Structures are given as structure tokens and as C-alpha cells.
N, C-alpha and C positions, 0 to 999 in steps of 0.2 A: 380346232387344235391340230388335227391331222394334217391339214393344209399348211399350217405354219411349220410343222416338223418337216414336211416334205420340202418346203421352200428353204429352210435352214440346211438340210442335207444337200440340196442342189447347190447352194452357195458354197458350202464347204468342198463339195466335189469339184466345182469350177476353180476354186483357189488351188486345190491340190493338183489339178491338171495343169495349171499355169506353172506351178512350182516344178512339177515333173518335166514339163517341156523345157524349162530353163536349165535344169540339171542335165537333161539329155543333150542339149546343145553344147554345154560346157564339156561334157564327157566326150562327145563326138569331136570336139576341137582338140582336146588335150590328150586323148588316148594315142593317136598317131605320133604326136610329139614325144610322149613317154616311151613309146616303142623305139623310136629312133635314138633317143637318149640312152635307153637300156642297151640297144644293139651296139652303138658306138662306144659305150662305156665299158664294154667287156675288154679283158686283157688279151688281145690277140698278139701273136708274135709277128706274123707276116700278114699285114693288112695294108695294102699299098696306099690307100687314101689317107691313112693316119700319119704316114711319113711325109706327106705333102706339107710344104711350108705354111700354107694358109688354110690348113684343114679345119681349124676351129672357126675361122671366119666363114668358110664355105658352109660348114655345118650350121652355124647360126643363121646364115642367110637362107639356107634351104628351109629351116624351121620357121623363120619369119614369113617366107613366101607361102608355106603351107597354111600358116595361121591366117594370113591376109586373104588368101583364096577361099578358105572355108568361111570366114566372116562375110566376105562379099557374096558367096553362094547363099548363106543363111539370110542375108539382108534382101537379096533378090527374091527369095522364096517367101519373104515376110514372116520368117520364123523368129527373127531376132529384133 
């Protein structure tokens, strides 16, 4: 009975570790993007890049590049 209990606890621990690894990868991906969104979402009076004609497109492109680079990095490390 003790061995069955240990086996069950081991299986639960393995499942929890996989879930935590997935959550960590999603957090590592979206925390920098959330920071950038929060930083550029502030109401600045004089912030040069926000007055640029294509600022929203540039910001979206930078966020997409960060996301793609992080996903490629995670895939190469076989974390994802």
C-alpha cells in the first residue's frame, strides 16, 4: 500500500511540475510585453516616439519580434 501511495504522489508531482513549467514559460513570455504596454500606456507630455507617425505600428512590431524570439529560444531549449 505504501508503494502505491508513493507512486501516486510521484505521478501527481510530475503533473504539477509540467503545469508549473508551462505557466512559467507563458509568464516569461508575457511579462516583458506587459511591461512595455504599461510603460508606453502612461500619459507622457513629452515623449518623442509617441509623436512619431507610425508609433503604434512600431510598438506592435517590437512586441511581435520579442514574442517570436522568446518562442524560438524556448523551442531550441526544448522547453516548449
